[in-house]
N, C-alpha and C positions, 0 to 999 in steps of 0.2 A: 401738453395742453397749456395754453396761455393763461397766466393769472389775470384776474380782473383787477384793473387799476382802481385806486381810491376814487370815489365819486368826484372829488374836487379836481383830481388830475384828469379824469375823463372829460369833465366839463371844460377844463382849460385846453385840452387837445381838440375838442369839438370847436371851441371858439377860434383857436388857431387855424383849424381847417377852413372854417367859414371865412376868416380874414384872408387867408392865402387865396382861396378860390374867388371870392367876390371883390377883394380890394387889390391885392398884390399882383395877381395874374393879369388883370386888365392894364395895370400900369406898366408891367414888364413886356407885354405882348408887342408893342410897337418897336421894341429894340430888335436888332438883327439876331437871328438864332432861335432855337426852340425853347428859350427860357420861360416864356409865358405858358407854354403847353406843359412843361415839366412842373412848374409851380402849381398850375391848376390840377394836374394829376395828383400831386402830393396833397393838395387840399381835399380832393375828393376821397382819397384814401383815408385821411384823418377823419373826415365826416362819416364815412361808411363804417369805420371801425369803432366809432364812439357814439353813434346815434341809432337807436332802435327804429325810429320812424324812417330814417333814410334807408336803413337796410330793408325794411318792408317794402318801401317804394322801389328799391333796386330789384328785389325779387320779382315784383310784378312787371317791371320793365324788362327783366331778363326773360320772363316767360313770353313776352311779346316779341322780343328780338334775341333769340337764343345765341346766334353767332357772335354778336357784339358782347353779350353777357359772358360767354365763355372766354373771350379775349380779356375782358376786364378781370375775370376770376384769375386768369394766369398772372396778370400784372399784380393783383393783390396777394398772390401766393396763398390762396384760400385752401384749407385742408379739405373742404368738401369738394372742391374742384379736382383736387388730386385723387380723391377716392372715386369720383365719377369717371375720370380718365382711366384709372386702373381697372375698374369694372368693365368699361368699354373694351379695353385691350383684352381682358380675360374672355369676354363674350365673343370677340372677333376671333380669338385663337381657337375657340371650340368649334 
C-alpha cells in the first residue's frame, strides 16, 4: 500500500499537475511529436493522484464511459483496476 505524502508535498504535486496540464501541454503541443499528449497525461495523473475532488469526478465520468475509464485505469496502474481485471478473469474461467 502506498504511503500518504505530506500535505505540502501533495499540494505541490497537485499544483505541478495543473501547471503541466493547463500551461505546459498547450505550449508543447504545436511541436512535432507526441510531447503535448504525454505532458498532459502526466499532468492528469498527478491531479488524479492528489485531488479528492478530481477523483470523484473521474469516478462519475468512468461510470458514464466505462471503456475509456478502464483504459485510463491501466495507464494509472490503479490497484482497483487490477483487482477488477483479476475478478473478471476468475469469473470467466468458471
